[in-house]
LOTI-897448 format. One line per field, with one value per atom (N, C-alpha, C, O): residue number from 1; x, y, z. Coordinates in steps of 0.02 Angstrom, whole numbers, plus 50000, padded with zeros to 5 digits. Layout:
// LOTI-897448
k (NUM|...)
xx (X|...)
yy (Y|...)
zz (Z|...)
END
This chain:
// LOTI-897448
k (1|1|1|1|2|2|2|2|3|3|3|3|4|4|4|4|5|5|5|5|6|6|6|6|7|7|7|7|8|8|8|8|9|9|9|9|10|10|10|10|11|11|11|11|12|12|12|12|13|13|13|13|14|14|14|14|15|15|15|15|16|16|16|16|17|17|17|17|18|18|18|18|19|19|19|19|20|20|20|20|21|21|21|21|22|22|22|22|23|23|23|23|24|24|24|24|25|25|25|25|26|26|26|26|27|27|27|27|28|28|28|28|29|29|29|29|30|30|30|30|31|31|31|31|32|32|32|32|33|33|33|33|34|34|34|34|35|35|35|35|36|36|36|36|37|37|37|37|38|38|38|38|39|39|39|39|40|40|40|40|41|41|41|41|42|42|42|42|43|43|43|43|44|44|44|44|45|45|45|45|46|46|46|46|47|47|47|47|48|48|48|48|49|49|49|49|50|50|50|50|51|51|51|51|52|52|52|52|53|53|53|53|54|54|54|54|55|55|55|55|56|56|56|56|57|57|57|57|58|58|58|58|59|59|59|59|60|60|60|60|61|61|61|61|62|62|62|62|63|63|63|63|64|64|64|64|65|65|65|65|66|66|66|66|67|67|67|67|68|68|68|68|69|69|69|69|70|70|70|70|71|71|71|71|72|72|72|72|73|73|73|73|74|74|74|74|75|75|75|75|76|76|76|76|77|77|77|77|78|78|78|78|79|79|79|79|80|80|80|80|81|81|81|81|82|82|82|82|83|83|83|83|84|84|84|84|85|85|85|85|86|86|86|86|87|87|87|87|88|88|88|88|89|89|89|89|90|90|90|90|91|91|91|91|92|92|92|92|93|93|93|93|94|94|94|94|95|95|95|95|96|96|96|96|97|97|97|97|98|98|98|98|99|99|99|99|100|100|100|100|101|101|101|101|102|102|102|102|103|103|103|103|104|104|104|104|105|105|105|105|106|106|106|106|107|107|107|107|108|108|108|108|109|109|109|109|110|110|110|110|111|111|111|111|112|112|112|112|113|113|113|113|114|114|114|114|115|115|115|115|116|116|116|116|117|117|117|117|118|118|118|118|119|119|119|119|120|120|120|120|121|121|121|121|122|122|122|122|123|123|123|123|124|124|124|124|125|125|125|125|126|126|126|126|127|127|127|127|128|128|128|128|129|129|129|129|130|130|130|130|131|131|131|131|132|132|132|132|133|133|133|133|134|134|134|134|135|135|135|135|136|136|136|136|137|137|137|137|138|138|138|138|139|139|139|139|140|140|140|140|141|141|141|141|142|142|142|142|143|143|143|143|144|144|144|144|145|145|145|145|146|146|146|146|147|147|147|147|148|148|148|148|149|149|149|149|150|150|150|150|151|151|151|151|152|152|152|152|153|153|153|153|154|154|154|154|155|155|155|155|156|156|156|156|157|157|157|157|158|158|158|158|159|159|159|159|160|160|160|160|161|161|161|161|162|162|162|162|163|163|163|163|164|164|164|164|165|165|165|165|166|166|166|166|167|167|167|167|168|168|168|168|169|169|169|169|170|170|170|170|171|171|171|171|172|172|172|172|173|173|173|173|174|174|174|174|175|175|175|175|176|176|176|176|177|177|177|177|178|178|178|178|179|179|179|179|180|180|180|180|181|181|181|181|182|182|182|182|183|183|183|183|184|184|184|184|185|185|185|185|186|186|186|186|187|187|187|187|188|188|188|188|189|189|189|189|190|190|190|190|191|191|191|191|192|192|192|192|193|193|193|193|194|194|194|194|195|195|195|195|196|196|196|196|197|197|197|197|198|198|198|198|199|199|199|199|200|200|200|200|201|201|201|201|202|202|202|202|203|203|203|203|204|204|204|204|205|205|205|205|206|206|206|206|207|207|207|207|208|208|208|208|209|209|209|209|210|210|210|210|211|211|211|211|212|212|212|212|213|213|213|213|214|214|214|214|215|215|215|215|216|216|216|216|217|217|217|217|218|218|218|218|219|219|219|219|220|220|220|220|221|221|221|221|222|222|222|222|223|223|223|223|224|224|224|224|225|225|225|225|226|226|226|226|227|227|227|227|228|228|228|228|229|229|229|229)
xx (52360|52329|52341|52317|52381|52395|52431|52484|52411|52439|52430|52474|52379|52363|52330|52288|52366|52331|52278|52256|52254|52193|52125|52072|52146|52097|52063|52092|51979|51950|51888|51859|51881|51830|51779|51798|51712|51668|51624|51590|51625|51590|51531|51555|51467|51401|51373|51357|51375|51363|51301|51316|51216|51163|51109|51057|51128|51090|51057|51090|50998|50954|50948|50918|50963|50937|50879|50876|50822|50748|50708|50666|50737|50732|50749|50716|50827|50861|50804|50825|50768|50739|50793|50799|50832|50898|50906|50894|50927|50934|51004|51018|51056|51118|51116|51088|51135|51141|51157|51176|51154|51176|51237|51270|51284|51334|51389|51447|51351|51393|51382|51400|51344|51297|51388|51424|51394|51460|51454|51399|51524|51507|51589|51638|51587|51667|51686|51740|51641|51672|51710|51743|51683|51702|51651|51632|51635|51580|51581|51631|51535|51509|51540|51548|51554|51577|51659|51691|51686|51768|51783|51843|51740|51755|51738|51760|51704|51696|51749|51760|51782|51835|51893|51943|51893|51954|51943|52002|51920|51886|51925|51974|51908|51932|52020|52067|52022|52107|52148|52195|52140|52191|52171|52185|52132|52136|52190|52241|52191|52262|52257|52302|52186|52190|52206|52226|52190|52210|52194|52239|52130|52107|52103|52107|52097|52084|52025|51987|52011|51934|51908|51932|51833|51806|51747|51706|51737|51683|51624|51630|51575|51514|51443|51396|51456|51402|51374|51399|51317|51266|51312|51338|51325|51360|51316|51315|51275|51263|51268|51226|51343|51361|51428|51454|51464|51530|51579|51639|51540|51553|51563|51617|51517|51508|51573|51611|51577|51627|51677|51722|51700|51769|51782|51839|51735|51748|51750|51772|51734|51733|51798|51822|51831|51887|51938|51983|51911|51979|51974|52024|51903|51895|51948|51985|51918|51926|52013|52036|52061|52115|52112|52154|52049|52048|52085|52065|52137|52173|52185|52243|52149|52138|52143|52089|52176|52154|52100|52101|52063|52006|51982|51999|51949|51911|51853|51845|51827|51764|51714|51718|51663|51623|51546|51522|51511|51444|51401|51409|51357|51307|51256|51253|51210|51164|51100|51090|51041|50988|50935|50875|50977|50966|51019|51069|51023|51079|51130|51190|51105|51101|51146|51201|51137|51169|51232|51278|51220|51278|51338|51396|51316|51375|51381|51426|51367|51391|51425|51482|51434|51468|51544|51598|51536|51594|51626|51665|51610|51626|51646|51706|51622|51670|51731|51763|51746|51812|51862|51915|51855|51882|51901|51855|51943|51966|51937|51958|51896|51864|51907|51885|51970|52015|52051|52098|52038|52091|52052|51993|52107|52073|52081|52127|52020|52008|51970|51959|51953|51923|51897|51932|51833|51793|51745|51706|51739|51673|51656|51691|51584|51535|51507|51487|51516|51501|51447|51426|51418|51363|51408|51455|51394|51444|51434|51477|51374|51332|51340|51297|51393|51400|51490|51532|51500|51575|51598|51647|51578|51580|51607|51610|51626|51641|51725|51779|51713|51773|51829|51815|51896|51958|51954|51983|51914|51900|51851|51849|51805|51741|51775|51784|51804|51837|51889|51885|51937|51967|51969|52014|51906|51879|51838|51856|51802|51775|51802|51772|51878|51923|51950|51947|51981|51995|51944|51960|51872|51833|51794|51774|51803|51788|51851|51835|51921|51954|51952|51990|51930|51944|51877|51888|51804|51755|51701|51640|51731|51693|51673|51690|51637|51613|51597|51592|51584|51574|51517|51525|51446|51419|51387|51333|51424|51405|51340|51292|51327|51266|51266|51316|51198|51205|51127|51086|51114|51064|51013|51025|50936|50900|50883|50863|50886|50865|50802|50788|50750|50671|50646|50659|50598|50561|50527|50543|50502|50505|50423|50405|50403|50330|50337|50356|50324|50303|50214|50167|50206|50137|50148|50198|50075|50082|50016|49993|49976|49899|49870|49831|49894|49878|49873|49830|49896|49899|49970|50013|49990|50039|50078|50054|50128|50157|50225|50274|50223|50307|50354|50335|50409|50459|50516|50528|50555|50599|50659|50711|50654|50718|50791|50825|50795|50856|50880|50938|50829|50841|50840|50848|50828|50844|50906|50939|50925|50988|50969|50927|50987|50997|51051|51102|51055|51096|51145|51124|51202|51243|51268|51246|51329|51380|51453|51449|51514|51533|51501|51475|51504|51486|51531|51543|51571|51651|51631|51596|51664|51668|51709|51748|51722|51789|51764|51705|51809|51773|51745|51685|51747|51713|51653|51610|51640|51569|51523|51462|51554|51513|51523|51468|51562|51546|51521|51481|51525|51454|51395|51360|51379|51304|51278|51220|51343|51296|51293|51287|51298|51288|51222|51206|51185|51110|51078|51114|50993|50961|50957|50980|50929|50913|50835|50800|50823|50772|50742|50773|50690|50672|50700|50729|50687|50699|50782|50798|50818|50896|50889|50880|50894|50886|50963|50977|51008|51092|51124|51098|51195|51238|51219|51213|51209|51217|51133|51140|51088|51046|51049|51011|51105|51113|51149|51128|51211|51250|51206|51220|51173|51119|51093|51103|51048|51020|51046|51013|51126|51167|51177|51213|51132|51148|51216|51236|51230|51318|51272|51222|51312|51287|51320|51381|51281|51308|51316|51281|51380|51413|51398|51418|51359|51377|51439|51479|51458|51506|51482|51424|51491|51473|51475|51519|51433|51447|51440|51443|51430|51433|51351|51328|51328|51282|51289|51249|51355|51389|51395|51394|51399|51400|51358|51349|51328|51262|51256|51307|51193|51187|51162|51106|51193|51150|51081|51087|51041|50991|50906|50862|50924|50868|50916|50962|50898|50938|50982|51041|50935|50948|51034|51077|51039|51072|51135|51187|51134|51202|51205|51241|51189|51209|51229|51271|51188|51210|51293|51335|51302|51362|51430|51487|51405|51435|51478|51537|51415|51418|51478|51514|51474|51497|51564|51605|51590|51639|51688|51746|51638|51687|51707|51764|51636|51664|51725|51760|51746|51769|51846|51894|51862|51926|51958|52013)
yy (46694|46738|46816|46867|46810|46897|46939|46917|46994|47053|47010|47018|46962|46943|47001|47043|46987|47055|47023|47050|46957|46925|46921|46891|46955|46962|47033|47088|47018|47084|47093|47050|47161|47164|47228|47280|47196|47259|47286|47248|47342|47365|47397|47435|47402|47404|47479|47482|47538|47575|47608|47661|47601|47619|47659|47687|47654|47675|47758|47809|47751|47854|47869|47923|47846|47873|47860|47846|47864|47847|47843|47879|47777|47727|47771|47773|47805|47838|47913|47952|47927|48006|48059|48108|48036|48094|48117|48082|48180|48197|48175|48184|48140|48121|48058|48034|48022|47930|47905|47948|47844|47828|47813|47835|47778|47775|47835|47829|47898|47956|47994|48050|47935|47995|47972|47923|48016|48027|47948|47924|47918|47873|47882|47868|47907|47922|47969|47989|48007|48067|48070|48111|47998|48017|47957|47913|47969|47951|47861|47830|47835|47758|47716|47655|47749|47705|47699|47647|47754|47734|47706|47698|47684|47638|47559|47507|47558|47497|47479|47420|47522|47511|47505|47479|47529|47539|47455|47438|47410|47355|47314|47279|47314|47273|47290|47250|47358|47382|47355|47325|47360|47335|47279|47271|47232|47153|47119|47149|47054|47030|47024|47046|46987|47009|47042|47027|47119|47171|47170|47167|47171|47148|47225|47278|47222|47262|47276|47234|47372|47386|47419|47468|47379|47425|47447|47407|47516|47539|47559|47606|47535|47551|47591|47569|47662|47713|47756|47789|47749|47816|47861|47897|47859|47932|47984|48023|48001|48075|48082|48112|48040|48054|48043|48034|48041|48036|48099|48096|48152|48214|48211|48197|48223|48214|48173|48198|48113|48044|48088|48049|48120|48133|48206|48222|48239|48295|48270|48314|48214|48189|48157|48152|48135|48089|48161|48161|48221|48268|48293|48298|48312|48334|48288|48307|48207|48185|48163|48142|48170|48157|48073|48034|48053|47983|47952|47964|47914|47905|47826|47811|47777|47711|47686|47701|47658|47662|47615|47556|47631|47609|47611|47665|47582|47595|47644|47642|47671|47703|47694|47734|47647|47642|47627|47593|47672|47685|47638|47577|47672|47598|47585|47628|47531|47514|47527|47559|47505|47523|47474|47484|47419|47377|47363|47393|47321|47290|47250|47263|47207|47169|47209|47184|47250|47285|47335|47353|47350|47380|47332|47344|47277|47212|47205|47247|47181|47163|47222|47199|47288|47333|47324|47325|47317|47298|47249|47263|47193|47133|47155|47141|47184|47231|47214|47177|47270|47282|47229|47251|47178|47105|47060|47054|47040|47010|46939|46891|46937|46862|46792|46738|46804|46758|46760|46721|46797|46811|46755|46741|46725|46660|46712|46725|46721|46777|46761|46701|46794|46776|46846|46895|46844|46916|46905|46857|46964|46961|47026|47074|47016|47086|47099|47057|47159|47200|47232|47246|47248|47303|47363|47355|47410|47493|47493|47488|47498|47516|47461|47456|47411|47369|47376|47332|47440|47459|47404|47385|47372|47360|47282|47244|47248|47186|47158|47187|47121|47103|47065|47029|47072|47019|46954|46912|46947|46873|46833|46773|46897|46874|46870|46813|46917|46937|46894|46853|46890|46845|46765|46728|46750|46690|46690|46643|46717|46707|46702|46673|46738|46716|46658|46618|46639|46577|46522|46492|46515|46491|46459|46408|46524|46542|46505|46482|46502|46486|46384|46347|46371|46298|46266|46208|46287|46279|46325|46320|46352|46396|46456|46506|46462|46527|46517|46458|46570|46587|46647|46697|46616|46664|46698|46679|46742|46758|46750|46769|46734|46714|46711|46696|46728|46700|46677|46683|46646|46608|46659|46693|46652|46698|46699|46644|46737|46732|46724|46695|46744|46747|46704|46675|46688|46642|46649|46706|46632|46646|46614|46555|46649|46644|46661|46719|46620|46619|46644|46615|46702|46722|46711|46725|46672|46635|46643|46628|46666|46688|46685|46643|46734|46744|46702|46720|46662|46586|46604|46616|46609|46603|46526|46487|46520|46453|46456|46473|46436|46422|46380|46336|46404|46405|46383|46414|46317|46306|46355|46354|46384|46433|46419|46448|46344|46367|46314|46299|46296|46305|46378|46370|46456|46477|46522|46521|46554|46584|46659|46657|46722|46793|46802|46792|46829|46840|46892|46937|46898|46949|46961|46941|47005|47000|47023|47047|47004|46973|46912|46872|46908|46861|46846|46888|46788|46786|46722|46673|46740|46691|46669|46714|46611|46609|46655|46658|46686|46713|46666|46679|46616|46585|46576|46574|46569|46563|46623|46619|46675|46726|46767|46769|46786|46785|46748|46778|46687|46647|46678|46707|46671|46681|46745|46763|46786|46868|46878|46934|46824|46851|46821|46811|46806|46792|46851|46897|46855|46924|46927|46882|46976|47002|46963|46948|46955|46921|46954|46980|46945|47007|46967|46988|46905|46831|46859|46846|46883|46877|46941|47001|46916|46970|46990|47034|46941|46945|46898|46861|46919|46857|46798|46771|46776|46700|46687|46643|46708|46692|46689|46652|46735|46755|46684|46646|46661|46614|46556|46522|46532|46486|46450|46392|46516|46493|46457|46433|46457|46427|46343|46301|46338|46278|46251|46195|46302|46294|46298|46332|46247|46218|46292|46299|46343|46375|46357|46329|46390|46362|46446|46502|46424|46457|46481|46435|46512|46541|46573|46590|46581|46613|46697|46726|46722|46802|46815|46775|46907|46915|46959|46997|46928|47001|47076|47116|47084|47163|47188|47245|47144|47136|47181|47169|47238|47278|47299|47302|47317|47335|47421|47423|47477|47509|47554|47581|47550|47565|47604|47619|47607|47667|47695|47661|47776|47819|47767|47750|47757|47731|47692|47699|47646|47597|47643|47617|47712|47716|47731|47688|47757|47746|47693|47689|47625|47564|47570|47566|47577|47572|47607|47586|47661|47697|47662|47652|47651|47604|47531|47515|47514|47429|47455|47410|47526|47542|47555|47540|47591|47623|47546|47532|47495|47428|47394|47363|47400|47344|47384|47346|47456|47485|47483|47509)
zz (61731|61699|61722|61697|61772|61788|61738|61716|61719|61664|61602|61559|61589|61546|61492|61505|61427|61378|61335|61283|61363|61338|61389|61383|61427|61489|61475|61474|61464|61447|61505|61538|61505|61564|61513|61485|61518|61471|61527|61560|61538|61598|61568|61526|61568|61554|61598|61657|61544|61573|61560|61533|61567|61513|61569|61551|61628|61668|61650|61640|61650|61663|61705|61705|61766|61822|61853|61913|61808|61819|61876|61901|61892|61959|62045|62097|62022|62058|62062|62105|62043|62045|62046|62082|61995|61998|61914|61865|61914|61833|61803|61744|61862|61839|61837|61885|61799|61776|61845|61884|61867|61950|61936|61983|61885|61872|61886|61907|61868|61869|61957|61975|62001|62069|62114|62105|62148|62186|62244|62259|62269|62314|62340|62306|62402|62410|62399|62420|62355|62336|62253|62221|62241|62159|62147|62186|62074|62035|62037|62017|62057|62067|62001|62003|61952|61892|61918|61909|61948|61927|61989|61998|62043|62098|62060|62085|62007|61970|61923|61912|61896|61845|61886|61862|61955|61982|62018|62009|62041|62076|62001|62017|61921|61888|61883|61882|61881|61865|61899|61873|61974|62017|62054|62114|62013|62026|62018|62001|62029|62020|61950|61914|61914|61838|61789|61733|61832|61770|61701|61659|61685|61637|61589|61619|61518|61467|61495|61519|61492|61499|61449|61420|61433|61383|61412|61436|61413|61438|61402|61363|61407|61357|61384|61416|61354|61382|61333|61287|61353|61288|61275|61317|61213|61187|61197|61149|61245|61251|61320|61354|61355|61404|61402|61457|61351|61335|61355|61368|61353|61364|61434|61462|61458|61538|61571|61612|61547|61590|61540|61555|61506|61491|61534|61552|61544|61592|61658|61695|61692|61755|61758|61815|61712|61714|61741|61784|61695|61712|61781|61817|61805|61858|61931|61977|61901|61958|61958|62011|61898|61882|61874|61898|61831|61829|61773|61716|61782|61715|61723|61709|61740|61738|61666|61640|61626|61548|61516|61532|61483|61442|61385|61363|61342|61265|61298|61359|61272|61259|61206|61159|61202|61150|61170|61216|61114|61115|61157|61159|61188|61206|61158|61114|61153|61119|61135|61187|61091|61107|61162|61171|61195|61253|61279|61261|61322|61354|61308|61306|61276|61227|61177|61168|61153|61094|61114|61077|61175|61203|61214|61197|61243|61261|61184|61174|61125|61071|61062|61066|61053|61039|61078|61048|61141|61172|61131|61086|61147|61096|61037|61028|60992|60936|60929|60891|61005|61002|61020|61041|61018|61037|60969|60929|60958|60888|60876|60908|60839|60847|60849|60868|60826|60824|60887|60891|60936|60995|61034|61030|61076|61112|61213|61251|61214|61272|61339|61348|61378|61442|61450|61461|61443|61451|61489|61481|61554|61600|61580|61563|61587|61564|61657|61697|61663|61734|61722|61666|61785|61784|61806|61844|61785|61789|61877|61920|61883|61965|62010|62054|62008|62042|62073|62065|62109|62156|62172|62141|62209|62288|62259|62308|62198|62176|62216|62216|62234|62265|62229|62180|62252|62213|62216|62181|62262|62261|62218|62201|62202|62138|62096|62076|62064|61998|61997|61952|62032|62016|62012|61992|62038|62051|61984|61948|61965|61904|61840|61795|61830|61761|61771|61724|61828|61863|61824|61772|61864|61850|61763|61735|61755|61669|61621|61566|61644|61598|61623|61592|61647|61683|61656|61641|61642|61643|61577|61571|61551|61508|61531|61500|61586|61603|61668|61685|61718|61801|61776|61741|61815|61827|61902|61924|61930|61984|62030|61997|62075|62101|62164|62197|62191|62274|62279|62234|62349|62351|62390|62439|62344|62385|62465|62486|62499|62573|62582|62634|62543|62546|62527|62474|62571|62526|62455|62439|62420|62337|62300|62292|62291|62246|62190|62182|62128|62065|62054|62082|62009|61993|61925|61891|61901|61815|61825|61881|61774|61758|61829|61852|61855|61926|61980|62021|61990|62022|62053|62010|62116|62156|62178|62219|62150|62171|62195|62162|62266|62323|62267|62228|62273|62251|62301|62353|62278|62337|62362|62330|62401|62417|62379|62337|62427|62391|62323|62310|62292|62236|62180|62120|62216|62181|62180|62232|62139|62138|62119|62074|62137|62121|62096|62129|62018|61984|61970|61934|61988|61996|61935|61882|61949|61872|61930|61987|61889|61836|61819|61858|61742|61703|61667|61625|61667|61632|61587|61602|61527|61484|61440|61425|61405|61353|61288|61271|61260|61196|61167|61176|61135|61089|61101|61058|61172|61187|61196|61193|61205|61222|61133|61105|61105|61039|61002|60965|60992|60963|60979|60938|61052|61074|61058|61060|61039|61037|60950|60925|60915|60848|60822|60763|60882|60891|60858|60838|60847|60850|60911|60946|60934|61003|61009|60960|61060|61090|61158|61205|61151|61242|61300|61350|61282|61351|61370|61428|61341|61345|61402|61390|61454|61525|61557|61597|61524|61551|61489|61448|61501|61472|61450|61395|61530|61553|61501|61459|61501|61455|61388|61356|61356|61273|61267|61224|61315|61306|61316|61266|61340|61373|61305|61285|61270|61207|61148|61101|61159|61103|61123|61096|61177|61204|61266|61284|61278|61330|61393|61404|61437|61502|61551|61548|61591|61618|61701|61744|61696|61790|61835|61820|61885|61942|61996|61990|62029|62070|62135|62126|62163|62217|62212|62181|62239|62235|62323|62370|62322|62396|62384|62342|62448|62465|62449|62425|62471|62460|62388|62365|62366|62284|62242|62182|62275|62265|62199|62165|62172|62109|62137|62161|62136|62137|62089|62034|62119|62102|62101|62061|62185|62195|62250|62272|62275|62316|62388|62393|62425|62472|62468|62511|62395|62393|62399|62420|62382|62372|62475|62500|62504|62583|62607|62652|62565|62577|62566|62611|62513|62491|62518|62515|62543|62591|62647|62663|62665|62719|62724|62771|62688|62656|62626|62620|62601|62595|62666|62679|62701|62764|62804|62822|62813|62832|62806|62846|62721|62716|62717|62712|62722|62734|62803|62812)
END
């Protein structure tokens, strides 16, 4: 699969920065001297898979991204496409760049998960090639309760997984799934594909594969980068 042009990675960058209490969307915040998004793209570009990268970004931020690429001499090849109204629509816009008749493997990844490892990236493509899809996840470390109709119920922690990205699929699965109309219950790509009757397969993620959502996450990511270098 190495250097195979039929491997793709759709990087979804739709954050507005609201939960970060920042005027700048979280994917553009600096991490080790350059925007978070650049670390994320590099993780895929420098992996053994080396997929073609499609960056889905709100059109309001295209000019800023181009400016940042110039300032940081960022030259990793990627295609830029407009984000949509929701994550579902953004992923769909990215998928539209991949020919319908192409047999491919397509990973969808959060722009603000810059610490995704080579093991996870290469493992997700390999597993998806063999089994149809690979959804990165980790077991819950905490006890979990479900609240429904104001009644809380304990759930078995060993049966609860926290879903991460990348989520990788054979193109035939994900392209067909995204022909469905949008539904509010589609919280990630796995839920979209599952709606078509496809069995979803989990693979082992990492507790270090954090999603940068709150201000303290930048400090945690800085620490994890230092620890891994």
